C-alpha positions in Angstrom: 0.0 0.0 0.0 1.5 3.3 -1.1 0.7 6.5 0.8 1.3 10.0 -0.6 1.2 13.5 0.9 0.0 16.5 -1.2 1.7 19.1 0.9 4.5 21.0 -0.9 8.0 20.1 0.3 6.9 16.8 2.0 9.1 13.9 0.8 7.3 11.2 2.7 6.6 9.2 -0.4 10.3 8.8 -1.1 11.9 9.0 2.3 9.1 7.6 4.5 9.5 10.5 6.9 6.6 12.8 7.7 7.5 16.5 7.6 5.1 17.0 10.6 6.8 14.4 12.6 4.0 11.8 12.6 5.3 8.3 13.3 3.9 6.1 11.9 3.1 8.3 8.9 -0.4 6.8 8.7 -1.3 9.1 11.6 -0.7 12.2 9.6 -4.1 13.7 8.6 -2.7 15.0 5.3 -1.7 11.6 3.8 -3.8 9.3 1.8 -3.5 6.0 -0.1 -2.5 6.3 -3.7 -5.4 5.8 -6.2 -4.0 2.5 -7.5 -4.2 1.1 -3.9 -7.7 2.3 -3.1 -9.3 -1.0 -3.9 -6.7 -2.9 -1.9 -7.3 -0.6 1.0 -11.0 -1.1 0.9 -10.4 -4.9 1.1 -8.2 -4.3 4.1 -10.9 -2.2 5.8 -13.6 -4.8 5.0 -11.7 -7.7 6.5 -11.6 -8.2 10.2 -8.1 -9.9 10.1 -4.8 -8.8 8.7 -3.4 -9.8 5.4 -0.7 -12.5 5.5 2.0 -12.6 2.9 2.2 -16.0 1.3 4.7 -17.5 -1.1 4.0 -17.3 -4.8 5.2 -20.9 -5.2 7.7 -19.9 -7.8 11.4 -20.8 -7.7 13.3 -19.1 -4.9 15.9 -16.4 -5.1 19.1 -17.2 -3.2 17.9 -14.9 -0.4 14.7 -16.8 0.0 16.5 -20.2 -0.2 18.7 -18.9 2.6 15.7 -18.6 4.8 14.7 -22.2 4.1 18.3 -23.3 4.9 18.2 -21.4 8.2 14.8 -22.9 9.2 15.5 -26.6 8.6 18.5 -28.9 7.9 18.9 -28.7 4.1 21.2 -29.9 1.3 22.2 -27.5 -1.5 22.5 -29.4 -4.7 24.3 -27.8 -7.7 24.1 -29.2 -11.2 26.7 -27.9 -13.6 27.0 -28.4 -17.3 26.8 -26.9 -20.8 23.6 -25.5 -22.2 21.3 -28.4 -23.3 23.1 -31.0 -21.2 19.9 -31.8 -19.3 20.2 -30.0 -15.9 16.6 -28.7 -15.7 15.2 -31.9 -17.2 16.8 -33.9 -14.4 15.2 -31.7 -11.8 11.7 -31.8 -13.3 11.9 -35.6 -13.9 12.5 -36.2 -10.2 9.5 -33.9 -9.4 7.3 -35.7 -11.9 8.1 -39.1 -10.3 6.6 -37.9 -7.1 3.4 -36.9 -9.0 2.9 -40.7 -9.5 3.8 -42.1 -6.1 6.8 -42.5 -3.9 10.1 -42.7 -5.6 13.4 -44.4 -4.6 11.9 -45.1 -1.2 11.0 -41.5 -0.5 7.6 -39.8 -0.1 6.8 -36.3 -1.1 6.3 -34.2 2.0 6.0 -30.7 0.6 7.6 -28.0 -1.5 7.9 -24.2 -1.4 8.2 -24.1 -5.2 5.4 -26.1 -6.8 4.7 -23.3 -9.3 8.4 -23.2 -10.2 8.4 -26.9 -10.9 5.2 -26.7 -13.0 6.5 -23.8 -15.1 9.6 -25.9 -16.0 7.4 -29.0 -16.8 4.9 -27.1 -19.0 6.5 -28.1 -22.4 6.4 -31.7 -21.4 2.7 -31.8 -20.8 -0.1 -32.6 -23.2 -1.8 -29.2 -22.7 1.3 -27.4 -24.1 0.3 -29.0 -27.5 4.0 -29.9 -28.1 4.4 -33.0 -30.4 7.6 -33.9 -28.5 8.1 -33.4 -24.7 10.7 -30.7 -24.0 11.9 -28.7 -21.0 12.0 -24.9 -21.0 15.5 -23.5 -21.1 16.8 -21.5 -18.1 17.2 -17.9 -19.2 20.8 -17.0 -19.7 20.9 -13.7 -17.9 18.6 -14.6 -15.0 20.1 -14.9 -11.5 20.2 -18.5 -10.2 16.9 -19.8 -8.9 16.4 -22.6 -6.4 13.8 -25.3 -6.4 12.7 -26.9 -3.1 11.7 -30.4 -2.2 10.9 -31.8 1.2 10.8 -35.6 1.4 10.2 -38.3 4.1 11.2 -41.9 4.4 9.0 -43.9 6.8 10.3 -43.9 10.4 13.8 -42.8 9.3 15.4 -39.8 10.9 14.6 -36.5 9.2 15.6 -36.3 5.6 17.3 -32.9 4.8 15.3 -30.6 2.6 16.7 -30.4 -1.0 17.5 -27.0 -2.4 18.1 -27.6 -6.1 19.9 -24.7 -7.9 18.8 -24.0 -11.4 21.6 -22.2 -13.3 21.8 -21.6 -17.0 24.3 -23.3 -19.2 25.5 -19.9 -20.4 26.5 -19.0 -16.9 28.7 -22.1 -16.7 30.1 -21.3 -20.1 31.2 -17.9 -18.6 32.6 -19.7 -15.6 34.6 -22.0 -17.9 36.0 -19.1 -19.9 36.9 -16.5 -17.2 37.8 -16.3 -13.6 35.3 -13.6 -13.1 32.5 -15.8 -14.5 33.5 -18.6 -12.1 33.7 -16.3 -9.1 30.2 -15.0 -9.8 28.9 -18.4 -8.7 29.9 -17.8 -5.1 26.9 -19.7 -3.7 28.7 -22.9 -4.9 31.0 -22.7 -1.9 27.9 -23.7 0.2 27.1 -26.7 -2.0 26.6 -30.1 -0.2 26.4 -32.1 -3.5 27.8 -31.3 -6.9 27.0 -33.0 -10.2 28.7 -32.3 -13.5 26.5 -33.2 -16.5 28.0 -34.3 -19.8 25.6 -34.4 -22.8 25.3 -38.0 -23.8 23.7 -37.1 -27.1 26.9 -35.3 -28.1 29.1 -38.1 -26.7 27.2 -40.4 -29.0 28.4 -38.4 -32.1 32.0 -38.9 -33.1 32.5 -35.3 -34.2 31.0 -33.8 -31.1 32.2 -36.1 -28.3 35.6 -34.6 -27.7 34.3 -31.0 -27.5 31.5 -32.1 -25.1 34.0 -33.8 -22.8 36.4 -30.9 -22.8 33.6 -28.4 -22.2 32.6 -30.3 -19.0 36.2 -30.8 -18.0 37.0 -27.1 -18.4 34.0 -26.1 -16.3 35.1 -28.3 -13.5 38.7 -27.2 -13.7 37.8 -23.5 -13.6 35.4 -24.0 -10.7 38.1 -25.8 -8.7 40.9 -23.3 -9.5 38.6 -20.5 -8.4 37.8 -22.3 -5.2 34.1 -22.7 -6.0 34.4 -26.5 -5.5 36.3 -27.3 -2.4 38.3 -30.5 -1.8 35.7 -31.8 0.7 33.0 -31.8 -2.0 32.6 -35.0 -4.0 32.1 -34.7 -7.7 29.5 -36.8 -9.5 29.9 -36.9 -13.3 26.6 -37.8 -15.0 26.5 -39.1 -18.5 23.0 -37.8 -19.5 20.6 -39.0 -22.2 21.8 -42.6 -21.8 18.9 -43.7 -24.1 20.9 -42.1 -26.9 24.4 -42.8 -25.7 23.9 -46.4 -24.4 22.9 -48.0 -27.8 25.6 -45.9 -29.5 28.5 -47.1 -27.4 30.0 -49.7 -29.7 33.5 -50.7 -28.9 35.0 -47.3 -29.9 32.3 -45.5 -27.8 33.0 -47.6 -24.8 36.7 -47.0 -25.1 36.1 -43.2 -25.2 33.9 -43.3 -22.0 36.6 -45.3 -20.3 39.1 -42.7 -21.4 36.9 -39.9 -20.0 36.6 -41.6 -16.7 40.3 -42.4 -16.4 41.4 -38.9 -17.4 39.0 -37.1 -15.1 39.8 -39.4 -12.2 43.5 -38.7 -12.7 43.2 -34.9 -13.3 40.9 -34.3 -10.4 42.4 -36.8 -8.0 42.2 -34.3 -5.2 38.4 -34.9 -5.2 36.4 -38.1 -5.0 35.0 -38.4 -8.5 32.3 -40.9 -9.4 30.5 -41.6 -12.7 27.0 -42.7 -13.5 24.7 -42.9 -16.6 21.2 -41.3 -16.4 18.2 -40.9 -18.7 15.8 -38.4 -17.2 13.3 -38.6 -20.0 14.3 -41.6 -22.3 12.7 -41.4 -25.7 15.1 -43.6 -27.9 15.3 -46.8 -25.8 12.0 -48.3 -24.7 13.9 -50.6 -22.3 14.8 -47.7 -20.0 12.2 -46.4 -17.5 11.4 -42.8 -17.0 14.0 -41.1 -14.7 16.5 -43.9 -15.2 19.3 -43.6 -12.7 17.8 -40.7 -10.8 16.6 -42.9 -7.9 20.1 -43.7 -6.9 21.1 -40.1 -7.4 18.3 -39.0 -5.1 19.2 -41.5 -2.4 22.8 -40.0 -2.4 21.4 -36.5 -2.1 19.2 -37.5 0.8 22.0 -39.1 2.8 22.6 -37.7 6.3 24.4 -34.3 6.3 28.1 -34.4 7.3 27.6 -31.3 9.4 24.6 -30.1 11.4 25.7 -26.5 11.0 23.1 -24.4 9.1 25.5 -22.6 6.8 24.2 -19.6 4.9 23.9 -20.0 1.1 24.8 -16.3 0.4 28.4 -15.4 1.1 29.3 -12.1 2.7 30.7 -10.7 -0.6 27.2 -10.9 -2.1 25.4 -9.2 0.6 24.9 -5.6 1.7 27.0 -4.1 4.5 24.0 -4.4 6.9 23.5 -8.1 6.0 27.2 -8.8 6.4 27.1 -7.4 9.9 24.1 -9.6 10.8 25.9 -12.7 9.4 29.0 -11.9 11.5 26.7 -11.6 14.6 25.1 -14.9 13.7 28.5 -16.6 13.4 29.5 -15.3 16.9 26.2 -16.7 18.2 26.9 -20.1 16.7 30.4 -20.2 18.2 28.8 -19.4 21.6 26.4 -22.3 21.1 23.3 -20.1 21.1 22.3 -20.8 17.5 20.4 -18.4 15.2 17.8 -18.3 12.5 18.9 -17.2 9.0 15.4 -16.0 8.3 16.3 -12.9 10.2 18.9 -11.9 7.5 
């Protein structure tokens, strides 16, 4: 609700300070609600209770994800890879499995971003009138967004909430090419799980496979050199679109995949590197089920957290001075064993 004051010289609308000294400014008899807010005001006056701000259900900003991380144990999952490698399709396929029933032994227990998931699933639904199921591309210039999943598993101890970062392939291309591009992904220092996707459809083509491998390798190398991926963070290399790549891996193809695994394991020996094939939405191999390989991946993501500390997603370098001071205060509280809630940041 926007209030304005018609008195000459009053800057209440921009500064929030009444020239007559009224605090709150609503007490000033000269102010009134702007015309665009008249209808909203009438609703407020008609209702007995107060309005409660509710979530839009869309994907979270990093600040909003920080609040979730502060409220509950959570695991920040980062998927890296070139544009078109299948990052968003992986995330939406896991979500769609929970629309059917439980998945990989887990039950759906809630989400703050149902609208965000549905937006990304739209091109794969019949009502989109697409002849082939697709996934909407993550806009290149948009800030990273976070999708949220809350799962349960019978009588097991609490499963950490999953915060799934949706970053465009173009941003990872910039991270590959420049130190500045890599350092712009500062939230990755908070990651609990990191997966590097290599486009299986390109690996299946002889003329594209080498560039696809080197693109992924260069992304990982740049992120490590710029300390975005710490030594304590395991690296999962996922060969996506296995429905295309699997049948195409004749002897030469198998040799190349073995070469990729041997080379990456040797080059990044400071990290624990594992490899797995997945097919989030298989279309070319009827023997593969929907979300092939994603159940095992989800189980690893939902494993118990190594640390119970609720670390902030946003780093001090990305926050305002006021926020940095609050985070320093929170860190002191943690050291004193008092704890704090990141929702206050």
